[in-house]
FIMI-470400 format. One record per residue: x, y, z of N, C-alpha, C in turn; residue number from 1. Coordinates in nm, 4 decimals. Each point is the difference from the previous one (the first is absolute). Example, Ala and Ser with C-alpha at 12.3 -4.5 7.8 and 13.67 -1.06 7.14 Angstrom:
2
+----------+----------+----------+----------+----------+----------+----------+----------+----------+-----+
:       nx :       ny :       nz :      cax :      cay :      caz :       cx :       cy :       cz :   k :
+----------+----------+----------+----------+----------+----------+----------+----------+----------+-----+
:   1.3190 :  -0.5690 :   0.7800 :  -0.0890 :   0.1190 :   0.0000 :   0.0900 :   0.1200 :   0.0000 :   1 :
:  -0.0350 :   0.1050 :  -0.0720 :   0.0820 :   0.1190 :   0.0060 :  -0.0770 :   0.1090 :   0.0730 :   2 :
+----------+----------+----------+----------+----------+----------+----------+----------+----------+-----+
//
This chain:
108
+----------+----------+----------+----------+----------+----------+----------+----------+----------+-----+
:       nx :       ny :       nz :      cax :      cay :      caz :       cx :       cy :       cz :   k :
+----------+----------+----------+----------+----------+----------+----------+----------+----------+-----+
:   3.3478 :   5.9168 :  20.3765 :  -0.0365 :  -0.0796 :   0.1152 :  -0.1501 :   0.0087 :   0.0245 :   1 :
:  -0.0537 :   0.1190 :  -0.0118 :  -0.1437 :   0.0185 :   0.0209 :  -0.0798 :  -0.0763 :  -0.1053 :   2 :
:   0.0412 :   0.0137 :  -0.1244 :  -0.0710 :  -0.0659 :  -0.1102 :   0.0016 :  -0.1526 :   0.0138 :   3 :
:   0.1139 :  -0.0547 :   0.0439 :   0.0129 :  -0.1453 :   0.0139 :  -0.0435 :  -0.0518 :   0.1375 :   4 :
:  -0.0326 :   0.0948 :   0.0888 :  -0.0433 :  -0.0340 :   0.1361 :   0.1043 :  -0.0837 :   0.0741 :   5 :
:   0.1254 :   0.0487 :  -0.0039 :   0.1098 :  -0.0648 :   0.0707 :   0.0617 :   0.0996 :   0.0978 :   6 :
:   0.0649 :  -0.0514 :   0.1022 :   0.0576 :   0.0877 :   0.1019 :   0.1509 :   0.0163 :  -0.0139 :   7 :
:   0.0567 :  -0.0556 :  -0.1068 :   0.1427 :   0.0195 :  -0.0232 :   0.0324 :  -0.0189 :  -0.1471 :   8 :
:   0.1110 :   0.0600 :  -0.0407 :   0.0491 :  -0.0163 :  -0.1366 :   0.1522 :  -0.0073 :   0.0068 :   9 :
:   0.0562 :  -0.1022 :  -0.0620 :   0.1454 :  -0.0142 :  -0.0042 :   0.0525 :   0.0827 :  -0.1161 :  10 :
:   0.1042 :   0.0772 :   0.0263 :   0.0612 :   0.0850 :  -0.1012 :   0.1200 :  -0.0743 :  -0.0571 :  11 :
:  -0.0062 :  -0.0330 :  -0.1280 :   0.1078 :  -0.0742 :  -0.0648 :   0.1040 :   0.0968 :  -0.0549 :  12 :
:   0.1248 :  -0.0287 :   0.0293 :   0.1132 :   0.0749 :  -0.0543 :   0.0907 :  -0.1034 :  -0.0647 :  13 :
:   0.0168 :   0.0107 :  -0.1316 :   0.0773 :  -0.0976 :  -0.0769 :  -0.0508 :  -0.1422 :   0.0236 :  14 :
:  -0.1310 :  -0.0164 :  -0.0023 :  -0.0679 :  -0.1291 :   0.0155 :   0.0205 :  -0.0659 :   0.1362 :  15 :
:   0.0376 :   0.0767 :   0.0997 :   0.0135 :  -0.0515 :   0.1357 :  -0.0722 :   0.0957 :   0.0943 :  16 :
:  -0.0479 :  -0.0504 :   0.1150 :  -0.0717 :   0.0893 :   0.0921 :   0.0945 :   0.1029 :   0.0634 :  17 :
:  -0.0211 :   0.1255 :  -0.0357 :   0.0821 :   0.1076 :   0.0544 :  -0.0695 :   0.0733 :   0.1126 :  18 :
:  -0.1308 :  -0.0232 :   0.0114 :  -0.0771 :   0.0651 :   0.1053 :  -0.1393 :  -0.0577 :   0.0065 :  19 :
:  -0.0706 :   0.0389 :   0.1045 :  -0.1403 :  -0.0374 :   0.0138 :  -0.0740 :   0.1214 :   0.0544 :  20 :
:  -0.1123 :   0.0303 :  -0.0606 :  -0.0860 :   0.1088 :   0.0452 :  -0.1229 :  -0.0633 :   0.0624 :  21 :
:  -0.0270 :   0.0342 :   0.1244 :  -0.1144 :  -0.0575 :   0.0706 :  -0.0958 :   0.1116 :   0.0411 :  22 :
:  -0.1199 :  -0.0410 :   0.0349 :  -0.0967 :   0.0980 :   0.0483 :   0.0523 :   0.0681 :   0.1266 :  23 :
:   0.0755 :  -0.0714 :   0.0796 :   0.0603 :   0.0594 :   0.1206 :   0.1021 :   0.1074 :  -0.0380 :  24 :
:   0.0801 :  -0.0257 :  -0.1043 :   0.0947 :   0.1011 :  -0.0471 :  -0.0742 :   0.1278 :  -0.0402 :  25 :
:  -0.1088 :  -0.0158 :  -0.0728 :  -0.0776 :   0.1164 :  -0.0433 :  -0.0570 :   0.0740 :   0.1199 :  26 :
:  -0.0545 :  -0.0738 :   0.0943 :  -0.0585 :   0.0627 :   0.1185 :   0.1048 :   0.0736 :   0.0831 :  27 :
:   0.1105 :  -0.0678 :   0.0307 :   0.0996 :   0.0563 :   0.0911 :   0.0969 :   0.0984 :  -0.0663 :  28 :
:   0.0308 :  -0.0208 :  -0.1273 :   0.1028 :   0.0819 :  -0.0647 :  -0.0553 :   0.1067 :  -0.0934 :  29 :
:  -0.1272 :  -0.0091 :  -0.0327 :  -0.0602 :   0.1017 :  -0.0854 :  -0.1054 :   0.0768 :   0.0792 :  30 :
:  -0.1050 :  -0.0674 :   0.0403 :  -0.1115 :   0.0670 :   0.0679 :   0.0419 :   0.0593 :   0.1337 :  31 :
:   0.0652 :  -0.0794 :   0.0849 :   0.0389 :   0.0491 :   0.1327 :   0.1031 :   0.1128 :  -0.0073 :  32 :
:   0.0778 :   0.0028 :  -0.1086 :   0.1016 :   0.1050 :  -0.0170 :  -0.0506 :   0.1171 :  -0.0835 :  33 :
:  -0.1297 :  -0.0024 :  -0.0346 :  -0.0615 :   0.1060 :  -0.0808 :   0.0719 :   0.0245 :  -0.1324 :  34 :
:   0.0487 :  -0.1086 :  -0.0623 :   0.0622 :   0.0139 :  -0.1314 :  -0.1090 :  -0.0033 :  -0.1061 :  35 :
:   0.0168 :   0.0732 :  -0.1069 :  -0.1020 :  -0.0003 :  -0.1060 :   0.0058 :  -0.1312 :  -0.0792 :  36 :
:  -0.1034 :  -0.0806 :   0.0042 :   0.0041 :  -0.1293 :  -0.0688 :   0.0125 :   0.0116 :  -0.1520 :  37 :
:  -0.0461 :   0.1114 :  -0.0555 :   0.0076 :   0.0154 :  -0.1453 :   0.1414 :   0.0258 :  -0.0498 :  38 :
:   0.0916 :   0.0423 :   0.0886 :   0.1369 :   0.0266 :  -0.0448 :   0.1060 :  -0.0783 :   0.0777 :  39 :
:  -0.0405 :  -0.0788 :   0.0981 :   0.0950 :  -0.0814 :   0.0758 :   0.0247 :  -0.1298 :  -0.0773 :  40 :
:   0.1256 :  -0.0308 :  -0.0244 :   0.0319 :  -0.1186 :  -0.0801 :  -0.0025 :  -0.1268 :   0.0844 :  41 :
:  -0.0274 :  -0.1101 :  -0.0665 :   0.0024 :  -0.1314 :   0.0647 :   0.1379 :  -0.0253 :   0.0598 :  42 :
:   0.1035 :   0.0333 :  -0.0760 :   0.1372 :  -0.0236 :   0.0460 :   0.0288 :   0.0697 :   0.1331 :  43 :
:  -0.0590 :   0.1161 :   0.0213 :   0.0256 :   0.0760 :   0.1224 :  -0.0599 :  -0.0671 :   0.1238 :  44 :
:  -0.1121 :  -0.0698 :  -0.0151 :  -0.0701 :  -0.0524 :   0.1177 :  -0.0019 :  -0.1521 :   0.0097 :  45 :
:   0.0465 :  -0.0696 :  -0.1025 :  -0.0026 :  -0.1466 :   0.0055 :   0.1046 :  -0.0508 :   0.0986 :  46 :
:  -0.0189 :  -0.1212 :   0.0452 :   0.1008 :  -0.0684 :   0.0795 :   0.0993 :  -0.0593 :  -0.0986 :  47 :
:   0.1248 :   0.0441 :   0.0086 :   0.1002 :  -0.0443 :  -0.0956 :   0.0604 :  -0.1336 :   0.0407 :  48 :
:   0.0416 :  -0.0765 :  -0.0989 :   0.0658 :  -0.1291 :   0.0183 :  -0.0738 :  -0.0899 :   0.0993 :  49 :
:  -0.1262 :  -0.0352 :  -0.0301 :  -0.0756 :  -0.0811 :   0.0943 :   0.0564 :  -0.1413 :   0.0114 :  50 :
:  -0.0154 :  -0.0567 :   0.1186 :   0.0343 :  -0.1414 :   0.0151 :  -0.0995 :  -0.0791 :  -0.0834 :  51 :
:   0.0443 :  -0.1109 :  -0.0561 :  -0.0852 :  -0.0813 :  -0.0859 :   0.0121 :  -0.1466 :   0.0385 :  52 :
:  -0.1004 :  -0.0740 :  -0.0363 :   0.0032 :  -0.1452 :   0.0106 :  -0.0040 :  -0.0543 :  -0.1419 :  53 :
:   0.0276 :  -0.1279 :  -0.0141 :  -0.0162 :  -0.0653 :  -0.1294 :  -0.1095 :  -0.1047 :   0.0137 :  54 :
:  -0.0418 :  -0.0552 :  -0.1114 :  -0.1024 :  -0.1033 :   0.0055 :   0.0483 :  -0.1222 :   0.0768 :  55 :
:   0.1305 :  -0.0135 :   0.0196 :   0.0572 :  -0.1120 :   0.0751 :   0.0134 :   0.0278 :   0.1492 :  56 :
:  -0.0264 :   0.1237 :   0.0426 :   0.0125 :   0.0357 :   0.1419 :  -0.1107 :  -0.0682 :   0.0799 :  57 :
:   0.0355 :  -0.0734 :   0.1064 :  -0.1050 :  -0.0578 :   0.0851 :  -0.0875 :   0.1103 :   0.0599 :  58 :
:  -0.1286 :  -0.0268 :   0.0096 :  -0.0942 :   0.0996 :   0.0502 :   0.0407 :   0.0518 :   0.1377 :  59 :
:   0.0428 :  -0.0885 :   0.0887 :   0.0385 :   0.0466 :   0.1333 :   0.1203 :   0.0933 :  -0.0052 :  60 :
:   0.0932 :  -0.0238 :  -0.0924 :   0.1124 :   0.0926 :  -0.0159 :  -0.0498 :   0.1362 :  -0.0469 :  61 :
:  -0.0956 :   0.0002 :  -0.0927 :  -0.0575 :   0.1267 :  -0.0467 :  -0.0708 :   0.0719 :   0.1143 :  62 :
:  -0.0730 :  -0.0747 :   0.0806 :  -0.0676 :   0.0592 :   0.1162 :   0.1009 :   0.0626 :   0.0958 :  63 :
:   0.1087 :  -0.0705 :   0.0260 :   0.1028 :   0.0541 :   0.0894 :   0.0650 :   0.1247 :  -0.0589 :  64 :
:   0.0237 :  -0.0007 :  -0.1307 :   0.0581 :   0.1171 :  -0.0660 :  -0.0910 :   0.1211 :   0.0178 :  65 :
:  -0.1294 :  -0.0196 :  -0.0214 :  -0.0955 :   0.1096 :   0.0129 :  -0.0110 :   0.0459 :   0.1453 :  66 :
:  -0.0041 :  -0.0943 :   0.0912 :  -0.0112 :   0.0338 :   0.1420 :   0.1247 :   0.0725 :   0.0485 :  67 :
:   0.1170 :  -0.0560 :  -0.0304 :   0.1254 :   0.0589 :   0.0466 :   0.0233 :   0.1384 :  -0.0608 :  68 :
:  -0.0421 :   0.0190 :  -0.1251 :   0.0171 :   0.1293 :  -0.0658 :  -0.1128 :   0.0976 :   0.0263 :  69 :
:  -0.1053 :  -0.0473 :   0.0697 :  -0.1158 :   0.0819 :   0.0340 :  -0.0632 :   0.0635 :  -0.1240 :  70 :
:  -0.0212 :  -0.0832 :  -0.1042 :  -0.0693 :   0.0498 :  -0.1170 :  -0.1112 :  -0.0955 :  -0.0398 :  71 :
:  -0.0951 :   0.0529 :  -0.0756 :  -0.1207 :  -0.0739 :  -0.0345 :   0.0029 :  -0.0615 :  -0.1394 :  72 :
:   0.0881 :   0.0460 :  -0.0873 :   0.0038 :  -0.0461 :  -0.1382 :   0.1355 :  -0.0638 :  -0.0291 :  73 :
:  -0.0030 :  -0.1117 :  -0.0682 :   0.1235 :  -0.0700 :  -0.0358 :  -0.0078 :  -0.0408 :  -0.1471 :  74 :
:   0.0813 :   0.0625 :  -0.0857 :   0.0013 :  -0.0430 :  -0.1395 :   0.0497 :  -0.1445 :  -0.0103 :  75 :
:  -0.0698 :  -0.0789 :  -0.0787 :   0.0382 :  -0.1393 :  -0.0228 :   0.0392 :  -0.0131 :  -0.1465 :  76 :
:   0.1224 :  -0.0446 :  -0.0225 :   0.0568 :  -0.0053 :  -0.1338 :   0.0135 :  -0.1429 :  -0.0483 :  77 :
:  -0.0001 :  -0.0159 :  -0.1316 :   0.0244 :  -0.1333 :  -0.0547 :   0.1507 :  -0.0276 :   0.0009 :  78 :
:   0.0388 :  -0.1135 :  -0.0496 :   0.1416 :  -0.0395 :   0.0044 :   0.0892 :   0.0918 :  -0.0835 :  79 :
:  -0.0579 :   0.0716 :  -0.0956 :   0.0770 :   0.0934 :  -0.0815 :   0.0028 :   0.1402 :   0.0592 :  80 :
:  -0.0461 :   0.0163 :   0.1220 :  -0.0057 :   0.1265 :   0.0723 :  -0.0921 :   0.1011 :  -0.0664 :  81 :
:  -0.1056 :  -0.0502 :  -0.0634 :  -0.1048 :   0.0874 :  -0.0508 :  -0.1193 :  -0.0177 :   0.0917 :  82 :
:  -0.0752 :   0.1051 :   0.0194 :  -0.1089 :  -0.0058 :   0.0972 :  -0.1120 :  -0.0938 :  -0.0401 :  83 :
:  -0.0455 :  -0.0766 :   0.0980 :  -0.1210 :  -0.0796 :  -0.0174 :  -0.1179 :   0.0747 :   0.0607 :  84 :
:   0.0147 :   0.0433 :   0.1254 :  -0.1051 :   0.0757 :   0.0676 :   0.0565 :   0.0560 :   0.1302 :  85 :
:  -0.0761 :   0.0851 :   0.0616 :   0.0367 :   0.0540 :   0.1306 :  -0.0982 :  -0.0544 :   0.1019 :  86 :
:   0.0507 :  -0.0773 :   0.0947 :  -0.0851 :  -0.0522 :   0.1068 :  -0.0183 :   0.1057 :   0.1058 :  87 :
:  -0.1202 :   0.0100 :   0.0517 :  -0.0213 :   0.0846 :   0.1154 :  -0.0164 :  -0.0900 :   0.1210 :  88 :
:   0.0229 :   0.0550 :   0.1142 :   0.0037 :  -0.0795 :   0.1224 :  -0.1239 :  -0.0865 :   0.0169 :  89 :
:  -0.1180 :   0.0513 :  -0.0273 :  -0.1223 :  -0.0783 :   0.0149 :  -0.0041 :  -0.1194 :  -0.0937 :  90 :
:   0.0484 :   0.0184 :  -0.1232 :   0.0032 :  -0.1111 :  -0.0960 :   0.0910 :  -0.1113 :   0.0486 :  91 :
:   0.1187 :   0.0378 :   0.0436 :   0.0974 :  -0.1012 :   0.0378 :  -0.0421 :  -0.0714 :   0.1282 :  92 :
:  -0.0660 :   0.0728 :   0.0905 :  -0.0513 :  -0.0657 :   0.1204 :  -0.1084 :  -0.1001 :  -0.0371 :  93 :
:  -0.0857 :   0.0375 :  -0.0934 :  -0.1029 :  -0.0930 :  -0.0458 :   0.0647 :  -0.1225 :  -0.0628 :  94 :
:   0.1030 :   0.0227 :  -0.0833 :   0.0688 :  -0.1117 :  -0.0633 :   0.0630 :  -0.0918 :   0.1045 :  95 :
:   0.0584 :   0.0583 :   0.1051 :   0.0613 :  -0.0810 :   0.1057 :  -0.1058 :  -0.0831 :   0.0716 :  96 :
:  -0.1158 :   0.0588 :   0.0251 :  -0.1067 :  -0.0737 :   0.0664 :  -0.0495 :  -0.1149 :  -0.0877 :  97 :
:  -0.0126 :   0.0250 :  -0.1296 :  -0.0449 :  -0.1041 :  -0.0928 :   0.0978 :  -0.1175 :   0.0012 :  98 :
:   0.1283 :   0.0311 :   0.0147 :   0.1011 :  -0.1050 :   0.0018 :   0.0126 :  -0.0678 :   0.1361 :  99 :
:  -0.0808 :   0.0429 :   0.0965 :  -0.0010 :  -0.0675 :   0.1289 :   0.0837 :   0.0658 :   0.1079 : 100 :
:   0.0505 :   0.1195 :  -0.0256 :   0.0762 :   0.0711 :   0.1021 :  -0.0932 :   0.0870 :   0.0810 : 101 :
:  -0.0871 :  -0.0629 :   0.0773 :  -0.1060 :   0.0734 :   0.0708 :   0.0538 :   0.0808 :   0.1174 : 102 :
:   0.1251 :  -0.0199 :   0.0376 :   0.0540 :   0.0762 :   0.1127 :   0.0687 :   0.1298 :  -0.0439 : 103 :
:  -0.0177 :   0.0405 :  -0.1268 :   0.0586 :   0.1254 :  -0.0483 :  -0.0929 :   0.1137 :   0.0372 : 104 :
:   0.0498 :   0.0958 :   0.0759 :  -0.0788 :   0.1163 :   0.0414 :   0.0820 :   0.1252 :  -0.0186 : 105 :
:  -0.0658 :   0.1084 :  -0.0358 :   0.0680 :   0.1293 :  -0.0184 :  -0.0447 :   0.0953 :   0.1081 : 106 :
:   0.0924 :   0.0782 :   0.0460 :  -0.0341 :   0.1084 :   0.0909 :   0.0494 :   0.1291 :  -0.0620 : 107 :
:  -0.0695 :   0.1061 :   0.0246 :   0.0404 :   0.1290 :  -0.0566 :   0.0710 :   0.0827 :   0.1039 : 108 :
+----------+----------+----------+----------+----------+----------+----------+----------+----------+-----+
//
């Protein structure tokens, strides 16, 4: 994640998303818990079975999924359920604004 300068990584299990590791997971589940990062496994701290969208999911539905689930990252999969990318809340809000949904606002 550091090398690629990304804030999340989807963990594939049998070519499907089995988990997602985010910078928040590392902060809250490793650093805040004083776990040793050199020996703590991704599987132990990742968010398992993340909700996903597909390339066919309307942006507003994806926004609602993220808002209702109170998470910042949403894996977006192609029609074959293989990952295309992971949207972060700021990206998807920008995309919604570009599409003319100027009344989309996030609160923390």
